[in-house]
DRENDO-448396 format. One line per 2 residues: number of its first residue (from 0); for each residue y, z negated, x negated of C-alpha. Coordinates in steps of 0.1 Angstrom, whole numbers, plus 5000, padded with zeros to 4 digits. Example, Ala and Ser with C-alpha at 12.3 -4.5 7.8 and 13.67 -1.06 7.14 Angstrom:
2
0> 4955:4922:4877 | 4989:4929:4863 .
This chain:
138
0> 4814:5064:5217 | 4845:5062:5238 .
2> 4880:5052:5227 | 4884:5015:5223 .
4> 4847:5007:5218 | 4835:4986:5189 .
6> 4800:4981:5175 | 4790:4959:5146 .
8> 4758:4951:5128 | 4753:4923:5102 .
10> 4726:4919:5076 | 4711:4886:5063 .
12> 4737:4885:5034 | 4767:4885:5057 .
14> 4777:4921:5052 | 4789:4937:5084 .
16> 4793:4974:5093 | 4818:4978:5121 .
18> 4823:5011:5140 | 4855:5015:5161 .
20> 4867:5044:5181 | 4904:5050:5182 .
22> 4918:5085:5179 | 4889:5090:5155 .
24> 4858:5070:5146 | 4866:5043:5120 .
26> 4838:5028:5099 | 4844:4995:5081 .
28> 4823:4973:5058 | 4833:4937:5056 .
30> 4820:4903:5043 | 4847:4882:5061 .
32> 4831:4858:5086 | 4860:4863:5110 .
34> 4854:4900:5114 | 4833:4905:5145 .
36> 4829:4932:5171 | 4857:4923:5194 .
38> 4893:4936:5197 | 4924:4914:5190 .
40> 4958:4921:5206 | 4983:4934:5180 .
42> 5014:4923:5200 | 5025:4959:5206 .
44> 5022:4982:5237 | 5014:5019:5238 .
46> 5034:5045:5258 | 5017:5036:5290 .
48> 5026:5000:5286 | 4990:4989:5278 .
50> 4984:4963:5252 | 4973:4977:5218 .
52> 4941:4960:5206 | 4923:4965:5172 .
54> 4894:4949:5153 | 4904:4920:5130 .
56> 4891:4940:5100 | 4917:4967:5107 .
58> 4945:4942:5111 | 4936:4925:5078 .
60> 4935:4958:5060 | 4968:4969:5073 .
62> 4985:4936:5064 | 4972:4938:5028 .
64> 4980:4975:5024 | 5017:4973:5032 .
66> 5028:4964:4997 | 5007:4991:4981 .
68> 5021:5018:5004 | 5056:5006:4997 .
70> 5050:5007:4959 | 5035:5042:4961 .
72> 5064:5054:4982 | 5090:5041:4958 .
74> 5074:5055:4927 | 5070:5090:4944 .
76> 5107:5094:4948 | 5115:5100:4911 .
78> 5082:5109:4896 | 5080:5119:4860 .
80> 5046:5137:4863 | 5043:5174:4856 .
82> 5016:5199:4865 | 5007:5208:4830 .
84> 4999:5172:4820 | 4962:5162:4816 .
86> 4949:5138:4843 | 4944:5109:4819 .
88> 4980:5112:4806 | 4992:5112:4842 .
90> 4974:5080:4850 | 4988:5063:4819 .
92> 5023:5075:4826 | 5022:5066:4863 .
94> 5005:5032:4860 | 5017:5019:4827 .
96> 5050:5034:4818 | 5070:5047:4846 .
98> 5055:5043:4880 | 5043:5009:4890 .
100> 5061:4990:4863 | 5095:5004:4872 .
102> 5089:4999:4909 | 5079:4962:4903 .
104> 5110:4957:4881 | 5132:4973:4907 .
106> 5119:4951:4935 | 5122:4920:4914 .
108> 5158:4930:4903 | 5169:4935:4939 .
110> 5153:4903:4951 | 5177:4883:4929 .
112> 5209:4902:4939 | 5231:4900:4969 .
114> 5241:4936:4967 | 5211:4959:4963 .
116> 5212:4991:4942 | 5194:5024:4948 .
118> 5163:5033:4928 | 5180:5062:4910 .
120> 5208:5039:4898 | 5183:5013:4886 .
122> 5163:5039:4867 | 5195:5053:4851 .
124> 5206:5019:4840 | 5171:5011:4827 .
126> 5171:5043:4806 | 5206:5036:4792 .
128> 5195:5000:4783 | 5164:5013:4765 .
130> 5184:5040:4746 | 5210:5013:4735 .
132> 5182:4990:4724 | 5165:5018:4704 .
134> 5199:5028:4688 | 5208:4993:4678 .
136> 5205:4985:4641 | 5174:4965:4633 .
């Protein structure tokens, strides 16, 4: 298979397997009716000035993945995970307590402010608020 080639096969249930050669071979499985074996212009140009074209399944995946990548990036800056922690504790800490929840709160907080704050300052103020809340008389 040469760079830029696309091949697709569909079964009777509408499941498509699409193979596309870019730098490496990319295999995709899709049930979306609009995913076919043709390339769609991305609106960008490569270094030689040629139009960049990709399958619609790749474009849909990239559009949906942006928010997840951003969330992972933001939670990785100030991780609370340690090497000695068991894997199931890491999952609980990262997903439930400190990773995803704090990033979502940070993004929501900054959406409703004109002057945005850094993640570190947001985490510090969050910890101070939780400590004050815990120390308050019941």
